[in-house]
N, C-alpha and C positions, 0 to 999 in steps of 0.2 A: 504494500500500500504506500503510495507516495505521500509525502508530507510537505506542506507549503511552509517554506522557511522565510518567506518575505515578512518584514516587520510592518505592522500597521502603524500609520502615522495619524496622530490626532488631527481633527479638523481645525484649521487655524481661525476661521471666522464663521461661526455658525449663523450669525445675524445676516451676513451678506448672502450666504447660501440660502437661507430662508426667504430673503427678499427676491433672489433670482428665481426660486421655485414659484413664488406667488406671482411674479411678473409673467413667467412662462405659462402658468395655468390661466391667468387672465387673458393672455393673448390667444390661447387655444379656445377659450370660451367665446371670445369675440369672433373667431372664425367659424364657429359652429353654425351650420345652416339652420333655417327654420324647421325643416323636416329632417327626420333621421335618415342618414345614408345607410342603405341596406346592401348586403353583399360585401365584396372586398373593400377595404378602407381606401380612402383617397390618398394619393401621393401628395407630397408637399407642393403647394402652389396650384393644385387642381381644383376646379370648380365642379360640383356635382351636376349631373344631368338628370332632368325629369323625363321619365318614360311612362307611357300608358300601356298597360299590359293587355294583350289580346287573349291570353289564356290564363287559367288558374296556375299559380306558381307558389311553391313553398321555398322560402329562403330563411335560413337560420331559425328554424322552428316557428316561423310566422307564415300565415297563410294570406295570400293576396288573390283577389278575385279579378276576373276580366273587367277592364275599365278603371281599375285602381291606378293612381299615379304614384310612383315611387321615385326617390332620388338615389342614383347609383353613380359609381365612378365611370368615367368615359369609356374605359376599356371593357367594363362589365356591360355597359349599355350596348356597345358594338356586339359583344357576345350574345346578349339577349336578342338583339335584332337579327343576327345571323341564324339563330336557332328558331326564329319565328315567334318569340314570346311577346314582341311589342307590336303595336298597331302601326300602320303606315301613316306618316305625317308629312 
């Protein structure tokens, strides 16, 4: 069994670390779209696409009916379109 011999260094400034974490969390919250993005997560800088489903679809244990509008990552929107799950627009 291997043993990690690296020494742990104490954090130098926990107040700065906490402020950075709060700032990052606030930025993530500000970028969150109105609707929940289903399927694969968005890459940095991507905007979600709204698609209208043409068929019943289960994604992540959630059931979506024909005509439902969902927000997905652009690559997933292309995948759903190629598979025939989205309406023609």
